[in-house]
N, C-alpha and C positions, 0 to 999 in steps of 0.2 A: 510731509515728505513721503513720497510713494516708495513702497517696498519693491526692490528689484527681484523679479522672479527669473530663475534659470531653469532650463530643461536639460536634464542629464540622463545619460543612458544607463540601464542596468539590465539584469536578467533574473527571472524568478527561479530559485532552486527548490521551491516547496514540492511536496509529494504529489505531483500531478504529471501526466505524460507530456504536456504540451511545451514546457520549457519556454514560456513567453519571454520575448524581449520587451523591455519596459521603457517608457518615457516618464521620467520622474521630475515633478515640479518642486523646486526647492526655493525657499525664501527665508532669510534671516537664520540660516543654518538648520532649518527644519524642513522635513518633507511635508508638503501641503496637498499633494495629489499624486496619484499613480495611475498611469494609463498604458496602453499598448503602443509598441512601435513596429516598424516594418523590418527591423534588423533580422529577426527570424521570420522568414516568409510565411510560415504556418500561422504565426500570430495574427497577421492581417490587420494590425492596428487596433485590435480590441483585446480586452482581457476580461476575466471573470469578475463578478461583483464582489467576490470574497477579497481579492487582492486590491481592488479599488479602495477597500476600507482599511488598508494596511497602515495608513498614518494613525488611525485610532488605536491600533495594536501597539504602535511605537510610543505614543504619547498619552495613552489612556491611564486610568487609575490603577490598573493591574500591573503596570510596568514595574519591574524590579530595577531600582536605581542604585542601590548600594549593597555590598555584601552584608549578610545578617546572620546572627546566631540566635537560635531558638530561646525564647524566654517563657512561653506558656506550654500548655499540654500539646502533645502531638496531634495535629489536625486543626488546631486553632489558627495557625498561620500567623503567629506573633513572634517577631524577631527584633533583636536589638542591633542597630547598625554598627558595623565594625569596619576597620580599614581592610584593604586587600591584603596587606601584609599579615594582619592578625588572622584573617580567614584562611589564607593559604598555608600559614604556619600550622594552624589547627588541623586542617585537612591533611597536610603532609605528615604531621605527627601521628594522626590516627591511622593513616595508611600504613606507616611503618610499624606501628604497634600491632596491627593485625598480622602483617606479614611476618614480623619477627616473633610473634606469639604463636598462634595456631597455624600460620602459613598463608601464603598469598591467596589460596583458594577461598579464604574467608571474605575476600573482596569480590563483589560482583558489579561490573559496569552494566547499565541498562541504557541502550540507545536504539533509536530506530530512524524514522524518516522525517523528523521535525525539520531537517534540512537534508536535501539530497546533494549538497555540494561536496566536492572532493576535499576542500580544505577544512571543512568543519567536522568531519568524521573519518576515522580510520587513518589518521596521520599521527600527530603528537599524542592524541588520546590513546591510540593503539600501542604506541611506544611505551607510554606510562604503564598501562595495565599488563602488557605482555612481559615487560621487564620485571614487574613486581610479581609475576606468576599468578595473576588473578584468575578466577574462574572465567570461562569463556561463555558468552551469550550466543545462543542459537537464535538468530533473528528470523523467526518463523511465523510471526503473527499475520503476515500477509505476503502473498506471492511466492512462498516457498514451494508449495505443491506445483504451482504453475511453472515456476522456473525449473523445477526438477523434470517435469514432463517435457518442456520445450528443449531442455538440454539433452535429454535422452533421445528424443525423436529427431531433432534437427540441429543439435549443438548450438541452440540460440541463434539460428540464422536470422538476419534482418528480415522484417516483415514488410508489408505494404506501407508505403509512405502515405500520409494523410491525403495529399493532393491527388493521388492516384485513385482514391475512392470515387472521384468524379467520373472515371472511365468505366466503372463497373456497370454491368447490366443487372446484377443482383447484389444487394448489400444485406448481409446477415449481421445483426448486432445481438450477441449472445451473452447474457449475464453482465451487461454494462449499461450505464445510463449516461452517455456523453453529454446530455443536456445539462448535467450538474457537475460532471467530472470529466475533464478532457473535452471542453466545449468546442475546440477548434476543429474537431472532426465533423461536427454537425453541418456546417455550410457545404462541405464536400459531399456529404450524403444527400443533402437537399438538391445540390447541383446534379448529382447522378439521377435523382428522381425527376428533375426537370427534363433530363435527357431521355427519360423513359424507363429508368431502372425500377425494378421491384425491390421492396424492402420487407425483410422478415425480422421480427424482434422476438427473442426468447427471454422472458422475464416474468416473474410472478405478479408484477404490477403492470398496469397500463400506463406506461410512462409517456412523456410527450412524443417521443419517436414512435412508440407503439400505437399511438392514436393516428399517426400518419402511415402506418405500415399496411402493406397488402395482406400480411398474415402475422398475427400475434399469437404466439404460443405461451401459455401461462402455466408452467409446470409446478408441481409440488416441490418445495425445496428439497434438495438432495437427490433428485431424479434426472439430472441432466445426462448422466451416464447412459441409462437405458434409451433415452431419446437419440443420442449420438450413435449408439451401437445399432439401433434400428435403422438409421439412415445408412450406415455402413453395410449392414446386411442386405438392404434393398439394392444398393449399388452393385454389390457382387452378384446377387441372385438374378437381377434383371439385365445383367450384361452391360451395366453402365459404368463399371469400374474401368479406369484407364490402364489396362494390363500392359500396354507398351511402355507407358511412363513408369509404372511400378517395376517392371523388369529392368529398366535402365537405371532407375534412381533409388530404388527402395529395397530393403530387406524385410521379411516377415509378413508379406501381404497374405499369404495363404493361412498363416497362423492367426492373423487378425480376423480374416474371414471366418475361420473356425470358431473363434471366441465370440464373434458377433452373431453367429448362426441362430442361437436360441431366441434372439430378440426380434420377434415379429412386431409389426406395428401394433397388433392387438395386445401383446404382452407389455410392450412399452407404454401403451395407452393406459393399461391397468395400473401400472406403477406410477406414472407421471400425472395422470389426470388430464392429459391432452388427448383429444379425440384422435382415433386411428386415421380417420380421413384427413385430418390436418397434418399429421405426420407424413402421410403419403404425398400430400400436396407440397409440403416443404421439400421432400426428397426429389420430386419431379422438377420443381422450380430450380433446385440446386443443380441437378444433373443437366438441365436444358439450358442453363445460362452461362455465358462466357463473355467477358470476364465476370467472375463471381468473387466478391470480397467478403471475408469473414472477419469481423472484429470480435475477438473473444475477450471478455472481461474477467474479473476476479471473483464474481459472484459464484460461478459453478464450483470453485475450489473450497468454499467455506463449509464443508460438510465431510462426513466420514468417507465419501467416495470421491473427494475433491481431485486428487492427483490423476486417477483413472479417467474421471470426467473430462478434465482438460486434455489429457492425451488423446482421448477418443475424438474430441472436437477438433483438435489440431490435425488428426489423421485424415479428416474429411477432404481437404483440398488435395492431398496426395492420392487418395483412393479415386477421387473423381477427376483427377488430372487438371486441376485449375491453375497450376503454376505456368510460368513461361510467357505470360502476357501481362501488359501493364494493367493494374487493377485486379489481378487474379492472385489468390492465395489467402493469407491470413495476417493479422496483426495481433500480437499479445503484448509483451513488453519488449521494447527495443534496447533496453539497457545493456543487454549482452552484446549488442552490436559494437559497443565501445570496450570490449574486453581486451583490446590491444593496450589499453592503459591499465596498469596495475594500480588499483586503488590504494594498496598498502605500500606503494613504493617509497613514500616519504616516512613511513614508520621506522624503517631500519631496525626492525625487531621481529624475528620469526615468532609465529604464534606458538605458545607453549603447549605442551601435552597435558594441560590441566583439565579438571572436570568441566564438562559442558552442561549448561543449564538452558533448557528450552524455555524461551520467554513466555510461552503459553502456560508454563508451570511455575511462574514466579510466585504465586500464592503458596503453592506447596513448598517451594524452596525456602521461602521466608519463614515457613512454619517449622522447618527442621531445627532440631536442637543437637547439641553435642558437636562432634567433629565435622558433621556435614552442614553446620549452620552457616548462614550468611551473616557476617558481623558488620560489614560496611557495604552499603549500597550507594553507588554513584550514578545518578540519573542525569542524562543530558540528551537533547534532541528527541525527547520522548515524554509522555505523560501516562505512565503505565497504569495508574489507578483508573483512568478513564478509557483505556484502550485495550486492556488485556482481559482474557476470560476469568471467570470465577472471581468477580470483583471484590466480594466481601472477604474472601480469604486474602487477597492482596492487601486490602485495607487493614485486616487484622495483623498482617506482617509489618506493615508500616507503623502500626501503633506500638510495636515492641520497644520498650524503653532501652533494651540492651542492643538495639540495632542503631548504628550511626549512619544517618542518611544525608547525603549531599545532593542537592538539586541545582543544576546549572542551566538557567533558562531565561529568556527575555522577560517573562511575565510570571506572576504568582499563580501557577497551575494548582489544580486540586492535589496533585502529588506533592508539590512544593510545600503545601500546608503541613505536611508531616515531616519536613526536613529538620535536621539539626543545624545545617548550614545551608544558606541559599547564596548562590553566586549569580550576579546579573550578566547575562550573555548579550552580546551585540546582535542585532538583527542583520539580515543579509544586506540591507541598504546601508549598514554602518561598517561594513568590512569588505575586504576583497574576497571574491569567490570564483571558483571554476566549477561549472556544472554542465551536465549533459541531460538531454531529453530521453525519455523512454517511450515516447510516442513519436515526437519529432526527432529527426536524425541530426541533431545539432550539439555542438560543444561550444560553450560561451564563457567568456571572461567578463567579470564585472568588478569595478572598483567601488569603494565606498562613495556614496553621494553626499553624506552628511557625517559630522562627528557622532560618535556614540553618545546616546542620551545618558545622562547621569554618569555613573562610573562603569558602565557596561564594557566588557572586553570580548574580543573574538575568541572562539573556542581554541584555535591553534596556539594562541599566545598563552592562555591560561594553562593548558596541558603541558606546554613546553616549560613553563615556570614550575609546575608541579614535578616535572622530571628532574629539574635542577634541585628543588628542595628535598626531594626524596633520594637524591644521589644516584639516579639511574640514567641521567643524561650522559652522553658520550661526545667526544670531540668529533666535529664534522656532521652532527645531526642537523638535518634541515629544520629550521625553526621559524624563519620569517615566511610571510605569504609568498614572496618571490622565490625563496629557496624550495619551499614545498611544491609550488607549481612547476619549477624546473625539474625536480625529482620525478613528479608524476608524468610530465611530458617526455622526459628522457626514457621512461619505461616503455614507450611506444617506439616501434621501428620507424615511425613517421614523426618522431618528436620534433625534429627541426622544422619540418613543414607545418606541423600543427602550431608551433610557437610563432612562426612567421605569419600564419593566417590569423591567429588570435591577436597578434600585435597590430596587424594592418586593419583587420575587419571586426575584431571582437568576437568572431564566430568562425567555426571550422566544421567540416563535414567528414563523413566516412570516406575511405578511399574509393568506394563505389559511387560516391556523390550523394546529393540530398534526397534522391528518389530511386534507389536501386530496385530493379525488377527481380523478384526471386526466380532462380533458375535461368536467368539471363545475365544479370550482373552479380548476383549473390547466390551462394550455394550452401548446403548444410555444412556446418562447422564440426561435424562428427569426425572421428579419426580417419574414416575411409571416404568422407565426402558424400555419403549416402544417407537417406532417411532410414531410420530404424523404427519400424512400426510397433515392434514388441521388443524393446531393448532388454537384454538380459539383466542389466543392473536394476532396472525398475521392476522387472518381473520378480527378482529375488527380494527386493525391498518390501513388497506388499505381502501380507500374510497369506493370501490365497491366489496370488498372481495378478498381474496387471489386467484391468478391465473386469475384475470380479466385482459384482454389485452387492453391496450390503444393504438389505432392506431396512426400513425404519423399525426399531424395536417396538413391539406392541405392548399394550397394557401399562403405559406410564401414568395414565390418569390425567395427562396434560394434553388436551386435544389440538391446540393451536400451534402451528409452526411460526416462530418468531424470526423475522429477518431484520437486519440492521444495516442496509446499504448506506452509502454516502448521501449527503444532502448538499444544497446550494448555499449552506451557511458556513461550513467548516472544511478544512483540508485535514483529514483524519480528525484530531481534536484541536488543531491549530486554529486560532481566531475564535474559539468557543466562548471566550470571555466577553466578546463584543455583543453577544445576543442574550438578552436578559429574559425574554418571554418564556413562559412555560411551553414545553413541547409535548403534544399529546401522542398517545399510541393510536394507530389507525386500525380499524376492523371493518370487514365487509358487512353490509347490512344483514346478511343471512346468519352471521355469527353474533352480531350485536342484538338482534331481535330476541332470540331465546334467552339471552342473559339480561333482558330488560334494560338495555343500554341505549342512551340517546346522546347526541352531540353535547359535549361539555361536561358529561358526568364525571365525577371522581371515581377512579377505579384502582383496584389493586391487581397488578399483574404478577403472577407468582409461579414458582415451581419448587422442586425439592432443594434447590441451592440458594435461592434468593427471591427478592420481591422488589417491585417498583410501584410507588404510588404516584399517579399522574392523572391527567384528563384523558378522555377518549374522543376520537374523531371518527365519524362514520364515513367510509370511503369505498365506493363501488368500484374504484379502479384496482383494488386488490382482488386476487382470487380468493374465494371462500376457503376458510381453514387456515389463512395466513394473517398474522399480525405484523405490523410494521412500526418500529421505533428506530429512528436513524442513529447511525454511529456518530462518534465525535461529540456527544453531549457532555456537558459538565454538570456538577452537582446542583447548580442553581436552576437547571432546566426541568427538574422534577420535584415533586413535593417531598419525596423521601430522600433525595440526594443521591439515589442510585440510578443506574442506567441499564440499558439492555445487556451490558457486560455482566451485571449481577445475576443474570439468568442464563448466561452462556456457559456450557460445560468446558472443562479443560481437557476433554478428550481430543485426540489428534487425528489428522487426516491419514489416508492410506499411504501417501508418499510424503516424505520430507518433514513430518511432524508439524504440519500446519494447524491453524485454528479451525474449530468446527462451530463458528458462531451460528450458522444456520441450522444446526442440530438442536438448538434450544427449543424446547416444547413447553408451553405455558397454559395456564388458565387465567381468565379475567373475571373479576367479580366487582359488582357495583358497590361503591362506598357512599355515594350521595352527590348532591349538586353543590352544597355549601363549601 
């Protein structure tokens, strides 16, 4: 008897800009294939290889099927199955014991982008932790400096839509590799090239797009700021700044020019390692091209100069007058384009004035004792052991026997191995979700396409139940998926229209449409509707003022800059359990040679805070002086069980307290071939 296959629609809420609409093949109540659909026009009927493997994530051996209570040592990942009632009673009791004992600030929830869906984060979970008076988590591990810069300059104005890159005469891809993250931009860039556009790529690696570029700049990590300032200086000095546009639409142009003045091409070349002639060529290409599209990624923010670097990059289209034409301007994150929806509207609980913990300092927070200690850690939508800096200090905190840790996740992550209680979470294909793109301008609704595997439950249901068991639930709280969605949509002035569009089409767009043109359809969302090139708030937040360059500290004894960009295997660390092969660190031949290294050698990568043992791969696509070990690795990917995060300092960026992963400096030594 043949099995009947059905094709059902869904949408991907994982941490990627593209917000793919999905065609999901289901048979016998199980997902057997995931592909792309045309519902989101940007998706174009194809999706990344990562999500095509999603059925393995749902039904693989790492899937958590039942609640469990720890039986072995922390880190062993040994749990005794219990019922949901037993597990939730235990968690609720421990939450109340901490709150009623030393106070709610002894509770720390840790969540990030394991799902970017509206229903799975900041709804009933925020209600629980806010009403318990828990410590607040500053979600700054990624995009915080970029978001702060974009908010200060433009109020998170919507950027260029993906399809409009095809209209550009010049495309600049700065600090991003869309071939592995945000893949749906690539066809539009290639189409622009077919129409005669030039391509500039700024990246320490020769990525696939860099191989196709007319100009590839490979700067030293942490030096994007001098490059951007040198371009700004040249535009003003050569009379190529659009003074008319700046006078009409911007504040601070003269001050920006003053701060950029010291940054000649020669000086920027000395700091960045990019030839002065290439910087001038870049400047002339940018000035002479219209439309000019700039895709800024998150790579430039991952260092001590990160916020100022992003601000300087985003200032370029304003200074050069690139707005006002389809395909002209920039794209960073478009999540702010949906700020009309209050993501906390369904929480119905104001954020308390409790202590705030920067997630990049989780290791330090877990090491605290006494009144400042974290007594209960609740992890969901995150894998902090594998994604946060200073990995070994995070691990040491998770090993504390006096720390009660709850991990709520679809699979047994490396963090979950240290939990006292594990709770099985439903995947996005097993629950209702409302999600938005931060590259594509779409809002999508998706219902469950299959029942939850095992005893997995959706986030919003579990946190609503914990609200009831801890006594913080209130009459009228939105609890069901439908109630939460209604509360979210009602927070928008267009709530009725959005609800109607989603009910009819499963997809909705901004009021400006799916492809707004900056300074034609969309304008800065600052209080006065103008660009602020040197915003007072950002200037005051930085220790020496916005656009101040902090050179690399000298004399560390660790000569190689370690970068850890994304890969084509994981979405942050999500799906990392599917890939079992060892992952090598990449070095340029000129760095491998003096260290006596050959392909496949076992090496120790180390600095003053940690070490990783792994294989080495010799890669001429890297710039000399740079080592590359991708982010999102799990413990099984290296011999030591540590990753690049064990080498990353917990120092913070100049704006917004972001992570400085690319400030890791390391040495590599040969261990042997065996």
